[in-house]
C-alpha positions in Angstrom: 35.8 -35.0 -124.5 36.3 -38.5 -122.6 33.9 -39.7 -119.9 34.1 -43.0 -118.3 30.8 -45.2 -118.2 30.7 -44.9 -114.3 30.0 -41.0 -115.1 26.8 -41.7 -116.7 25.4 -43.8 -113.7 22.7 -42.4 -111.5 24.3 -41.2 -108.2 23.8 -39.6 -104.9 25.5 -36.6 -104.1 24.7 -34.3 -101.0 21.7 -36.6 -100.6 20.3 -35.8 -103.9 19.7 -38.2 -106.5 21.1 -37.5 -109.9 19.4 -39.5 -112.8 21.4 -40.8 -115.8 19.9 -38.3 -118.1 21.2 -35.4 -116.0 24.5 -36.9 -116.3 24.2 -36.9 -120.0 22.8 -33.3 -120.0 26.0 -32.4 -117.9 28.4 -34.1 -120.4 26.7 -32.6 -123.4 27.0 -29.0 -121.9 30.6 -29.7 -121.2 31.2 -30.5 -124.8 29.5 -27.0 -125.9 31.7 -25.5 -123.2 34.8 -27.1 -125.1 34.0 -25.3 -128.1 33.6 -22.0 -126.8 36.7 -22.4 -124.5 38.7 -23.5 -127.5 37.6 -20.2 -129.4 38.5 -18.1 -126.3 42.0 -19.4 -126.1 42.7 -19.1 -129.8 41.7 -15.5 -129.7 43.1 -14.5 -126.3 39.5 -14.0 -124.6 39.5 -14.7 -120.8 36.4 -16.2 -119.9 35.4 -17.3 -116.0 33.0 -19.8 -114.5 30.0 -18.0 -113.3 27.0 -18.2 -110.9 26.3 -21.9 -110.1 29.1 -23.3 -112.3 31.7 -21.2 -110.1 30.1 -22.1 -107.0 30.0 -25.7 -108.1 33.7 -25.7 -108.9 34.8 -24.2 -105.6 32.3 -26.2 -103.5 31.7 -29.5 -105.3 34.7 -29.6 -107.7 31.9 -30.1 -110.3 28.4 -29.5 -110.9 26.1 -28.4 -107.9 24.2 -31.9 -107.5 20.7 -30.1 -108.3 22.2 -27.8 -110.9 21.4 -28.4 -114.5 23.3 -25.7 -116.6 26.9 -24.3 -117.2 27.2 -20.4 -117.0 30.2 -18.5 -117.9 31.0 -14.8 -118.0 33.4 -12.3 -119.6 34.1 -8.8 -118.9 32.5 -6.6 -121.5 35.3 -5.7 -123.8 36.1 -9.6 -124.3 32.2 -10.3 -124.4 31.7 -8.0 -127.4 34.6 -9.4 -129.2 33.4 -12.8 -128.6 30.1 -11.9 -130.1 31.9 -11.1 -133.3 34.3 -13.9 -133.2 31.6 -16.5 -132.6 29.9 -15.4 -135.7 33.0 -16.5 -138.0 34.6 -19.3 -135.9 31.9 -21.6 -134.4 32.2 -25.0 -136.0 29.5 -26.4 -138.2 26.6 -27.4 -135.9 26.9 -24.8 -133.3 25.3 -21.3 -133.4 24.7 -18.2 -131.3 21.2 -17.8 -130.0 19.6 -14.6 -128.3 19.5 -11.1 -129.3 22.9 -11.1 -131.6 21.7 -14.2 -133.5 21.7 -13.9 -137.2 18.0 -15.2 -137.8 14.8 -14.5 -136.3 14.4 -18.3 -135.3 17.6 -18.4 -133.3 17.0 -15.0 -131.6 13.6 -16.4 -130.4 15.3 -19.5 -129.3 16.9 -17.5 -126.5 14.6 -15.0 -125.2 17.3 -13.7 -122.6 19.3 -10.9 -121.8 22.6 -12.7 -122.5 24.4 -14.9 -125.2 23.6 -18.6 -125.6 25.7 -20.8 -127.7 23.6 -24.0 -128.7 23.8 -26.9 -130.9 21.3 -26.0 -133.7 19.0 -28.9 -134.4 18.8 -28.2 -138.1 22.4 -28.8 -138.8 22.5 -32.3 -137.1 21.6 -35.7 -138.0 19.8 -37.2 -134.8 22.3 -40.1 -134.8 25.3 -37.8 -135.0 24.0 -35.5 -132.4 23.3 -38.4 -130.0 26.8 -39.8 -130.3 28.5 -36.4 -130.1 26.5 -35.5 -126.9 26.9 -38.6 -125.0 23.5 -39.8 -125.6 21.5 -36.7 -124.5 18.6 -36.7 -126.7 17.1 -33.3 -126.3 17.6 -30.3 -128.9 19.6 -27.2 -128.6 21.8 -28.1 -125.7 24.1 -25.3 -124.8 25.7 -23.0 -122.5 24.8 -19.4 -121.1 27.4 -16.7 -121.4 27.0 -13.4 -119.5 28.7 -9.9 -119.9 30.4 -8.4 -116.7 29.8 -4.6 -116.7 31.2 -1.8 -114.6 29.2 0.3 -112.2 29.8 4.3 -112.2 31.4 5.5 -109.2 29.3 8.5 -109.2 26.0 7.3 -107.3 23.6 9.5 -109.5 24.9 8.0 -113.0 24.4 4.5 -111.4 21.0 5.2 -110.4 20.1 6.5 -113.8 21.5 3.5 -115.4 19.7 1.3 -113.1 16.4 2.9 -113.7 16.9 2.7 -117.5 17.8 -1.0 -117.2 14.7 -1.8 -114.9 12.4 -0.1 -116.9 13.5 -1.8 -120.1 13.5 -5.3 -118.4 10.0 -4.5 -117.3 8.9 -3.7 -120.8 10.3 -6.8 -122.2 8.8 -8.9 -119.4 5.4 -7.4 -119.8 5.5 -7.2 -123.8 2.5 -9.6 -124.4 0.3 -8.1 -121.8 0.9 -4.4 -123.0 0.3 -5.6 -126.6 -3.0 -7.1 -125.8 -3.9 -4.0 -123.8 -2.9 -1.9 -126.6 -0.5 0.0 -124.5 2.7 -1.4 -126.0 3.4 1.7 -128.5 2.7 4.1 -125.7 5.2 2.4 -123.3 7.8 2.2 -126.1 7.6 5.8 -126.6 7.9 6.7 -122.9 10.9 4.6 -122.8 12.4 6.1 -125.7 12.0 9.5 -124.2 13.6 8.2 -121.1 16.6 6.9 -123.0 16.8 9.5 -125.8 16.9 7.0 -128.4 14.4 5.8 -131.2 13.9 1.8 -131.4 13.4 0.3 -134.8 9.7 -0.6 -135.3 10.8 -3.1 -137.9 12.4 -5.3 -135.4 11.2 -3.8 -132.0 11.7 -6.3 -129.3 15.1 -7.6 -130.4 16.0 -3.9 -130.7 14.8 -3.1 -127.1 16.8 -6.3 -126.0 20.0 -4.7 -127.6 19.4 -1.2 -126.0 19.2 -2.6 -122.6 22.3 -4.5 -123.3 23.8 -1.1 -124.5 22.8 0.6 -121.2 24.4 -2.0 -119.2 27.9 -1.4 -121.0 27.8 2.5 -120.8 30.2 2.6 -118.0 34.1 2.0 -118.6 36.6 0.1 -116.5 38.5 3.5 -115.7 35.2 5.1 -114.3 34.4 2.3 -112.0 35.5 0.5 -108.9 33.0 -2.3 -109.0 31.9 -4.9 -111.8 28.7 -6.7 -111.9 26.2 -8.7 -113.9 23.6 -5.9 -114.4 20.6 -8.1 -114.6 21.3 -9.4 -111.2 22.5 -5.9 -109.8 19.1 -4.4 -110.6 17.6 -6.7 -108.3 20.1 -7.0 -105.6 22.4 -4.0 -105.0 24.7 -6.0 -103.1 25.6 -8.0 -106.2 28.7 -6.3 -107.2 32.4 -7.1 -106.8 35.7 -5.1 -106.7 36.7 -4.9 -110.6 40.1 -6.4 -109.5 38.3 -9.7 -108.9 38.5 -10.6 -112.4 41.9 -9.2 -113.2 43.5 -12.9 -112.9 41.9 -16.4 -113.4 43.0 -19.6 -111.6 42.1 -23.2 -112.7 39.9 -25.2 -110.6 38.7 -29.0 -110.9 35.0 -29.3 -112.6 34.0 -32.8 -113.0 36.9 -34.2 -115.4 38.1 -30.9 -116.8 39.9 -27.8 -115.3 37.8 -24.6 -115.5 38.9 -20.9 -115.0 37.5 -19.0 -112.0 38.3 -15.3 -111.0 41.4 -15.6 -108.6 39.2 -13.6 -105.9 36.5 -16.1 -106.2 35.5 -15.7 -102.5 34.5 -12.0 -103.0 32.5 -12.9 -105.9 30.6 -15.9 -104.2 30.1 -13.7 -101.1 28.4 -11.1 -103.3 26.1 -13.7 -105.1 25.3 -16.1 -102.4 26.4 -14.5 -98.9 29.1 -15.6 -96.5 27.8 -19.3 -96.0 28.0 -20.2 -99.8 29.9 -23.2 -98.8 26.9 -24.7 -97.0 24.8 -26.4 -99.6 21.1 -25.4 -100.2 18.9 -27.5 -102.4 16.4 -25.9 -104.6 18.1 -22.5 -105.4 17.8 -22.6 -109.2 16.0 -19.9 -110.9 14.3 -22.2 -113.5 12.5 -25.3 -113.6 14.6 -28.6 -113.0 15.4 -30.2 -115.2 15.3 -28.0 -117.8 14.5 -30.7 -120.5 11.4 -31.9 -118.4 8.8 -30.2 -120.5 10.1 -32.2 -123.5 10.3 -35.7 -121.9 6.7 -36.9 -122.8 7.3 -35.9 -126.5 10.4 -37.8 -126.7 8.7 -40.9 -125.3 6.2 -40.6 -128.2 9.0 -40.2 -130.6 10.6 -43.5 -129.3 7.3 -45.2 -129.5 6.8 -44.2 -133.2 10.1 -45.6 -134.2 9.4 -49.0 -132.9 11.8 -49.1 -130.0 10.8 -51.2 -127.2 12.6 -50.3 -124.2 13.2 -47.3 -121.7 14.4 -43.8 -122.5 17.8 -44.6 -121.0 18.1 -47.8 -123.0 17.1 -46.0 -126.4 19.8 -43.2 -125.4 22.4 -46.0 -125.0 21.6 -47.9 -128.2 21.5 -44.7 -130.5 24.7 -43.2 -129.0 26.6 -46.3 -129.3 25.6 -46.6 -133.1 23.7 -49.8 -132.4 20.3 -48.3 -133.1 20.0 -46.1 -136.1 16.8 -43.9 -136.4 
């Protein structure tokens, strides 16, 4: 993927300053997106920009200035196929992380309810990593991939599904606290009784993640009028869209590429952000900005350890250009 040198310069957008490192993060994630997009196209899978990435495409024709990640989504049937396909077709250097990853290390790398595709640092030489990802030095750059699931028309069934999801997510969120208090096993047994299942105690937490994912997928398309991301719907009942919103995709500009969005994106954005979604609101991210902030000091120590006498940005420029080998 090609970027002009001007792309990586600090910039003010919507009265918000975007640092050069964030531009590198954007470019790096777009490279991961391209890997996933190619696999989707080769296998007839339709993905859509989601969340802040969708809003950015519609409102800014690129990233929201204060956003730092890429979100995409697929309807459940395509999402499940993608999980299977990625295991076989991801190019060397890229892996799935999260509950469906093949190793404990990669499952723990994304303690979330959805799929992530990341660059696995154990498969890259640092210099090659820096060159491929446009001088972005932080490990495990990746994108978030969410499933879209259907809400039962019958309200009673929808409520039962929501209760099972909420209790499962609460268990996961309070896992460590319950474990320290000696109440984890009791809570697990109560949840098993609610769901009428047995969770494998050899891989308990990941089994619970998979169970909540299975619960979200219980309703089929023909049994529903609305589609949603269950993780958001259990917290905000209005976060649901007519399932027809995702029948077709249209292409919109996103920085220097085109990205597919749901053809009925107005209804989708209204459900998530409200009717005034075209009015920018800073500071609306659901995680710390920037996502790599906690790694900055460690990077500075590593730069000093290799004897480089310059700024972090100069280091990134030198390594990614091949002028410096570390």
